[in-house]
C-alpha positions, 0 to 999 in steps of 0.5 A: 500500500502506498502512502497515498492509499494510506491517507485516503479515509476508509469512508471516502465515498465513490463520488468524492473519490471520483471528483478528486480523481477528476481534479488530479487528471485535469491538473496532470493534463494541464502540464502545469505541475512540476515533475515532483508534484506530477509524480505525487499526483499520479500516486494519489490518482492511482490510490483513488482509482483503486478506491473507486474500483473497490467501491464499485465491486462492493456495489456490484456484490450488493446488487447481486445479493438483491437479485437473489431475493428477499427470502434468501433463495436464488431465483435465477440470480445472475451477476450484475452487469455495469456499462 
């Protein structure tokens, strides 16, 4: 785990993480950040990307549980598809 990943709050929402990631991408794409800052931003972005992916995976598992049904019996459950 990188230092950037360690500084992310565990309860950081997907939406907040995505907004931070978008800000980092804009900063990097502008080409205005010095090299050391660019490296730090890239590390932060990688940690935010991993956080977002984990949040999406959690959401996918929750959706799959809902498909199973309120009585807990499988009713032809299929993995949720996103995209």
